[in-house]
C-alpha positions, 0 to 999 in steps of 0.5 A, spaced: 344 524 861 350 527 860 351 534 862 353 539 856 360 542 856 361 549 858 362 551 851 356 547 849 352 551 854 354 558 852 352 556 845 345 554 847 344 560 851 347 564 845 342 561 841 336 561 846 337 569 847 337 570 840 331 566 839 327 570 844 329 576 841 325 574 835 331 576 830 330 570 826 326 564 826 332 559 824 335 560 830 331 555 835 333 550 829 340 552 829 340 552 837 337 545 837 342 542 832 348 545 836 345 542 842 345 535 839 352 535 836 355 537 843 351 532 846 353 527 841 361 529 841 360 528 849 358 521 849 363 519 844 369 521 848 367 519 855 372 522 860 378 517 862 379 515 869 385 518 872 391 513 873 393 512 880 400 511 882 401 505 887 403 508 894 411 508 895 410 503 900 407 498 896 411 499 890 416 493 888 423 495 891 429 492 888 432 486 892 439 488 895 444 483 893 451 483 898 456 482 892 461 484 897 460 477 901 465 472 899 466 465 901 471 467 906 466 471 910 461 466 910 466 461 912 468 466 918 461 467 920 459 460 920 466 458 924 465 464 929 458 461 931 460 454 932 466 457 936 461 461 940 457 455 941 463 451 943 466 456 948 459 457 952 458 450 953 466 449 955 465 455 960 459 452 963 462 446 964 468 450 968 463 454 972 460 447 974 465 442 975 472 446 975 476 445 981 480 451 981 477 458 982 481 461 977 478 456 972 471 457 974 472 465 974 475 464 966 469 459 965 464 465 967 468 470 963 468 465 957 460 464 957 459 472 958 463 474 952 462 469 947 454 470 948 455 477 946 459 475 940 454 470 938 449 475 938 452 479 934 454 474 929 447 471 928 444 478 927 449 480 922 449 473 918 441 474 918 442 481 915 447 478 910 442 471 908 448 467 911 445 460 914 449 458 920 450 451 923 445 449 928 450 446 933 458 446 934 462 442 930 463 434 931 470 435 933 468 441 938 463 436 941 468 431 942 473 435 945 468 437 950 466 430 952 474 428 953 474 434 958 467 432 961 471 425 962 476 428 967 475 430 974 478 435 979 485 437 977 485 433 971 479 436 969 482 443 970 488 441 966 485 438 960 480 444 960 485 449 960 489 445 955 484 445 950 481 452 951 488 455 950 489 451 943 482 453 941 483 460 942 489 460 938 486 457 932 480 462 933 485 468 933 488 465 927 481 464 923 479 471 925 486 475 923 485 471 916 478 474 916 481 481 917 486 480 912 483 477 906 475 478 908 471 482 903 465 484 906 466 491 911 461 488 915 464 482 917 471 484 917 469 489 922 465 484 926 472 480 926 476 486 928 471 487 934 472 479 936 479 479 936 481 483 942 476 479 946 479 472 944 486 475 945 484 477 952 481 470 953 487 467 951 491 471 956 486 469 962 487 462 960 495 462 960 495 466 967 490 461 970 495 455 967 501 459 970 497 459 977 495 451 976 503 450 975 505 455 980 509 459 975 509 466 975 
């Protein structure tokens, strides 16, 4: 049974006290009537359960849209990833099969640096929701096969020739992203990659000079 409210309890006690004092025969009847009305009022208005707010962690969070990400940004991320994959393979080939020590040394540098660059590219692409290719391009794979078909000094020369051309193209693409890109994050990554690519180009040209006996 529902307990009477504080107000009703005070009214009942008042009536009962008055009845006990013998002031009126009508007071017990009035007390009963008051109690009955209070009970009915309480039954008619059951307490409403408190509305609970969902925990902050479970509330729906607005989806983040990368409005500043342009087609150019996506294109550079995908191209940079494929370049890194191709350069890692080419560097490993030079480490294993190159004749000249200078070529093997540059090959090792390419492997180390392009792995580091690609880790950054993949991380950023994942954050921005950009799907990257699973391998190097068909053209890059074809160039690698041409190099693999050579041996000795011929392999070194072909490797250096292809690597110099490849890095010149990679630098041009990276500068383009820096100049006309939209995403600050992608442009910043391109700025980080540019000096690495330029360093590689310098090392490659230096190695080519050693191969030809130039200064």
